[in-house]
N, C-alpha and C positions, 0 to 999 in steps of 0.2 A: 769655415767652409772654404775650400780651395777652388779656384777657377782655372780652367785650361781651355785653350782654343786649338782645335784640330781642323786642318784643311783636308778635305777628301776629294780627289779628282773624280769626275764622272764621265761616262761615255758620251760621245756626240749625239747618240740617239736617245738620251735620257731626258725626261721632263719631270722635275721634282713635283710640281703641283698635280700633274696628271697621274703620277704614281701614287701620291698620297691619297688622292680621291679616286683611286681605281676601283674601290669597293668600300664596304662599310667599316673595315677594320680600324680606320683612322679615328672613328668616333667611339671606339671601345677602349676603356682603360686597360693598361696604363698609358696608351697613346692619348695625347691631347693635341688638338689642332688650335694653334694660336692664329686666328683669322686676321687679327689686326696687324700682326707682324709677319704674316704668311710663313709661319714656322710650324714644325712638328716637334712636340715634346714627348719624351719617353724616358721612363725609369728603366735602367738596365741592372741586372744582377750579374756581377763579375764572378769569375771562378773562385776567387778567394772569399766570396760571400758578401763583399761590400756592395753597396748600392751607389749608383751615380745617376744624376739627372742630366739628360742631354737635350739641348735645343738645337734643331737642325734647320739651317736657313740656306736657301739657294742664292748663290752669288752671281748667277747668270753667265758665267764665263767658264763653264764646264768644271765647276767645283762647288762643293758645299762647305759651309762652315758649321762645325759642331762645337757649341759652347757647352762645356762639361762642368757641372758642379759636383764636388766630391768631398767627403769628410777629410781625406788626407791627400797629399800630393800624389798624382798619378805616376806610377812607374812606367817604364817603357813597355812592359808586358801589359799593363792596364790600358795604355793608349792603343796598343795593337788590338786588344780585345774589343775596345769600343768601336774601332774602325771596322773590325770583322763583323760585329753585330749589326751596325748601321748599314754596311754594304750588303749584308744578307737581307735585312728587312726591306731595303729599297731595290733589291735584285740587281745591283750594280755589276756583279761579275757574271751575270747570265747573258749569253750571246743571243741577241735577237735578229741578227743579220739575215739568217735564213727565213725567219718569219716575215720580216719586212720585204724580202724579195718575193715571197709568196703573195703578200697583199698587193704588191705592185702589178701582179699578173691580172688583177681584176679591177677595172675602172671604178666599180662600185665601192671598193675597199681601199683605194689609194689614200684616202684621208687618214688611215691608221698610221702609216709611216710619217706623214706630214705632221700629225699631232703628237708623234713620239709616244703613242699609247701602246699598252701591252704588258708593261711591268705591273704586277699585282702586289701591293703591299702585304707583307707577312710579318709575323711575330719573330722575335729572336729565337724562339724554340718551336720545334714541331709539336711538343706537348701543349703549349699555349694555343697554337692554331687548332689542334684537334679539340681541345676543351671548348674553345669558342665556337667551333663549327657545330659541336653537339648542342650548344646553347642556341643555335639558330633553327633547330629542327621543330617543325609543327607548332610554330608560334609566330607572333608578330615581332617586328624588329624592336619595338618598344620593350617587349618582354626580354628579348635577347640583351638589350642594354641593361635592364634591371638585374638580370642574373650575373652578367659579367661584372658590373659595378659592385654587386654584393660580394662576389668572389674576391675582388681586389680589396674592398673595404674591410671585409671580415677576416680574410686569410693572408693578405699580402703583408710583407715586411715594410715598416715605416721608414721612409727617407727623411721626411719632416712632417709638419702638421698637415700638409696639403697633398703629399704624394706618397703612394705606396706601390710596391712591386706587384707583379702578377704572382699568385701563390705558387710555391714549389710543389712538385709531386708529393713530397713528404707532408707538407702542410695540408693539402687536400685529402690525402690518404688517411690522415689522422682524425678526420671528422666522421661523424655518424650519418647514416642516411636521414635520420630525423632532423639533424642539424641542417643538412642541405635542403631538405624540403621546407623547413620553417624559415631559416635565415637567408638562404640563397634564392629561394623560390624556384628551385630547379624541377619540382614536380616529379614526373615519371622518369626524368633524366637522372635523378639522384643516384640510384644504384649503379647506373652505367658510368657516371663520372667517378664514383667511388671505386668501382672495380678497375677502371682504366688507370686511375692515379696509383692504386696499390700495385698494379702490374709494373708500371713504370718505376715507382719508388723502390720496389724490391729487386729491380734489375732483370725481371723475367721478360720484359718487353722493352726493346731498344728502338724507340721511334726516331731518335735524332739521326741515326744512320741513314734514314730513308731519303734525306736530301742528296746524298751521294750514292744511293743504291744502284747497283748494276742489274737489278731485277727488271724483267720486262714489265711494261706498264700494266698489263693484265694481271701479272703476279702481284705487283704492288697494290693494285686495286683490291685483290682478294685479301692481302694482309690487312688492309684498312678495314675491310668488311668483317674481319674476324674480331674487331673491337665492338663489343656490345654498345648499341646506341649510334653506331656509324652505319647508315644505310647507303643506298645507291647514290642519292643526292649528295650526302655528306662526303662520301669517298671521292666522288667525281670532283668536287670543289677543293678538297684537301689536296688531291693530286695536282691541281693548278698551282697550289702554293709550294709544291715540291718540284715544279718545273715540268710537269707532264700535262698535256692539254688534249688528251685523246677522248675525254668524256665531257659531255655538256653540263652535267650537274643541274638537272631540271628541278625547279621548285615552283610554288604557286606564283611567285612574283615574276620570274622570267617567262613562265608559260603565258601569263596574262599579257606581258609586254610583247611577246612573239605574236600572239593573237592580234594585238593592236597593230603591229607593224605590217603583218602579212595577210591578215584575214579579217580586217575591219572589226576586230573584237570577237569573232566567232571562234569557238574552241575547236581544236583539231587534236588528233592523237599525237602522243610522243613520238611514234614511229614517223609521222609526217615531219616533225621538227628534225629528228635525227637524219632523215633522208636529205633535207636541204643542205646540211653541213657536212655530209659524208665526203664530198669532193675535196675538202680541205685537210683530209688525212689526220696526221698527228697534231695539227694546229686547230682542229675543228672547235674544240672547247673555247679557245681564245677568240676565234672569229665570232663565235656565237655571243660570248659575253660582251665583247666590245661593240657589236652591233646593237645588242639590247640596251647598252648604256651610252650609246652615241649622243643621246639628247643631253647628257651631262656636259658635253663640250660647249653647249650654248650658255652655260651658267658658270661664272667664275667660282662660285661656291655652291656646288650641287646640293649639298645637304649639311 
């Protein structure tokens, strides 16, 4: 096994730990949080099909160290691909200056820029983000973890005895609905996951282009909604991982948190929630999510 150290510069407004714990993705395989060493581990699949294991550590001086384990010596193209994937996962090339300017307009939200919050961890591929989001629908977070872990353990390619990749569209598309129900525990989501993987594997649906799409957000929302199993909640939250923050992405957890923050636990309509954040325009989904997770700032390791 070969070892390679890569140094990756980061923007001044980037916080590694805050980005890693921006939402639950860091606890879903093949992401692994190394809490002892304050690192994030991730298996990447390169274009040539080879797997590499990356450990990402914050150096506190506007740079990250990526320690890469690979079966063969990395080529220049391999190194560039690792950098591109990690930068995308951590949203290093996304410009948040306008967002932070907007937060500073409101005394109540000035903490956001000070905390360097706002970047939401995402997978190396849109395919993985969508599969994982489907696995969050109508279930507990514990079941989401079970389904994603089962996908990786049953369908991922092996790097070594302890690490596997996220399954490719081909790997998922090659399974039967009964396999997904029995071995993945995907339940009613099984036919949706299967159909989605088949569309991507066959080339009839190109989801990777959505991160750079010039479609209006409303049009992109409808594209997402055309995927069976992706509802209003899922589409709204997938959009956040595409860099679009126009939708709140309401589910039972954030609704309950909103009720607690603003209404002493009393339920209100979704329209009431939407109305409160309307003033933030294209950033309203991000304002909403950060406010609902502000309590995580009080904990070094939120979950």
